[in-house]
N, C-alpha and C positions, 0 to 999 in steps of 0.2 A: 627681628634682628637685622641690622644693616651690615652689609659686607662690601669691602673694597670701594669701588667707585660710588656706591649708593650712600656713603657716609657724608653727611652734609655739614657738619660742625666746622667752624672756622679754625678751631685748634682742638687737639686730641692729646690725651696723656698716654703715651705709647708703652705697653708692656711686652717684652719679648717672649719667645717660646718657652723659655725656662722660668718665666715669671718675674724677671728682673725689670725694674723701671728704667726705661731709656730716656724719657724726657717728654716735654710739651713741644708740640710741633703742629703745622698744617697737615691735614689728612693726606694730601697728595705725597708729602715728604715721607710719611709713615708707610704709605702704600709702597713707595719706592723701595723702603727698606725691606718690607715683606716680600716684594716681587723679587728682590735680589737674593732671597733665601728660598725662592720657589715655593713661598707659602701665601696665606691670605691675611688680610687685615679685617679683623671682626670687632664690631662695637659691642663690648660686653656690659658697659655701664653708661647708657645714654643719659641718665638723670644726673650724673656727676658733673662737677664743673671744674675743669673742662671734661667732656665725655672721655671714658677710658676705652681704648682700643687695644686688642691684643693680637699677636701674630701667631696664627695656628694653621694647621692643615685642615681647611674647612670641610672638605670631602671626608676625611677621616672622623672629624668632629660629628658630622650628620650620620655617618655610619654607626659610631658609638652610641649616639643618642637613639637610633633606631634599634639597636641591639638591646639596650637597656629597657627601652619600651616594650620590646617583644618578651624579654624575661619577665618583666613585671606582669604582663598579661598572662604569660604562662604560669607564673606562680598563682595568680589570682584564680585562674582556672583550675589549678591543681588543688587549691584550697576550697573549691566549691563542693556541692553535694555529690557524692559518689553513690553508685547502686551495685549492690551485689545480690543476685537472684539465686534461690535454691528451691529444690523440690522436697516435698515432706518425706518421701522415701529415698533419701540420699544415702550413699555409702559412707562408711567411716573416713575413707581416704578423701573423698569429694567434700565432705563436711569440713575436714581439716584444711584443706586447700582453700575453700572459701573463707573460713575463719582467718586464716593467715593473711588473706588478701585484705580483709577488713582491717586487721591489725596494722598492716602497712600503710593503708590510707590514714588511719588514726595517727599514726607515728608521723605522717607528712603534714598533719594538721588539718586534715579534711574531715568534714562530716560524712557519715555512710548511712545509707538507707538499705537495711536488710529486708529483702522480700522473699516470702515463702510462696511459691505459685502452686495452685491446686488445679488439676485438670481431671475431667471425667469422674472416674470411681474414687479418686483421691479426695474428693469432697466429703466422702463418708468417714474420713479419718482426720478430721481437723484437729483432734486432740494431739496428733503427731506434730502438727505445726506449732501449737502453743508450747509443747514440751521442748521442741527445738529452739524456740525463742528464749525459753527459760535458760536452757543450757548455754546458748550464746551469750546472753547477758552475764552469766557467771564467768564464761570463759574470757570475756572482754573486760571484767570488772577492774583489772589492774591498770588498764590503759584507756579505757573509754567509759562513758556514762551515758545511760539511756536518756534521751532528751524527749522523744515523742514515742508513745505506744508501749508495748505491742497493741496493735489495733487492726480491725478488719477493713480492708479496702476492696470492696466488691467481693470476689471469690478468694482473694488472696490475704495474707497477713503481712504486715510491715512493721518496722520499728526504725527510729533514727537515732544513731549513736554519735556522740560528739567527743573530741579529744578530752581526756580527764585533766582538769586544771589541778596544778600543784597545790597541796594544802598550805594555806597561809600560816607562817611562822608566828607564834604568840611572842610578844615582847616581855611577857612576864613569865618567869621560870615556873613550870607546873610542879604540883605536889607529887611526891612519889606515891605509887599506888599502894594501898594497904595489903600487907601480906595476910593470907588467910590459910589456915591449916585444913579447911574443909575441901574435899575433893571437888573438881569442876562437875557440873551437871553433865551427864552423858547425854550426847545427842541421839535422838531416836534413829533407828535403822532406816526408817522412811525418809528422814532428812538427808541422810548420808547417801542415799541411793541416787546416782546421776540419772538424768533424763535419758531414755534409750535412744540410740541412734541405730538405724537398721542397716544391714549389710548389703542390701540390694543395690544395683547400679543406679546413680544418680542421673537426672535429666538436665 
């Protein structure tokens, strides 16, 4: 992007700071107008005939561009893979804190890796990790979907959750569900029972 004295065209079409067309003139005259306003002359459309130049605050323009790029990188980083670590013998409070953190990441559009870390004697109670993963999947079912796992990674268990995509709306009206006088099948007590969460302090 050419600025001020670097503009080499014989004539330019000048646009003022408010976006109004001033006219066609030699670049040195356009630069004189810009300098008179304490601003810069920037060639914004070099391929046009004649090239289009605009009067702007070039320093402010560069700052805004840098700020936009920074926000874009920040958003891209925020949308990357996050990781939340837990221990198999986590307390109810700590579990809820970790779960809520995962929910916030999913709401922000990020994927989340949930990892259950085993140490020492905890390896003898791996069933607790699988139960926790099952409960976590159920707790996140409204906002997230299981993308990978649960699976074992060395001594640990992990699963990756991604934000749940909204259900596609059907273009055809659906048929009303048939009414039935029969009572719904009862869910067994074993299916209703939530996976246990231990009351000991989490690590």
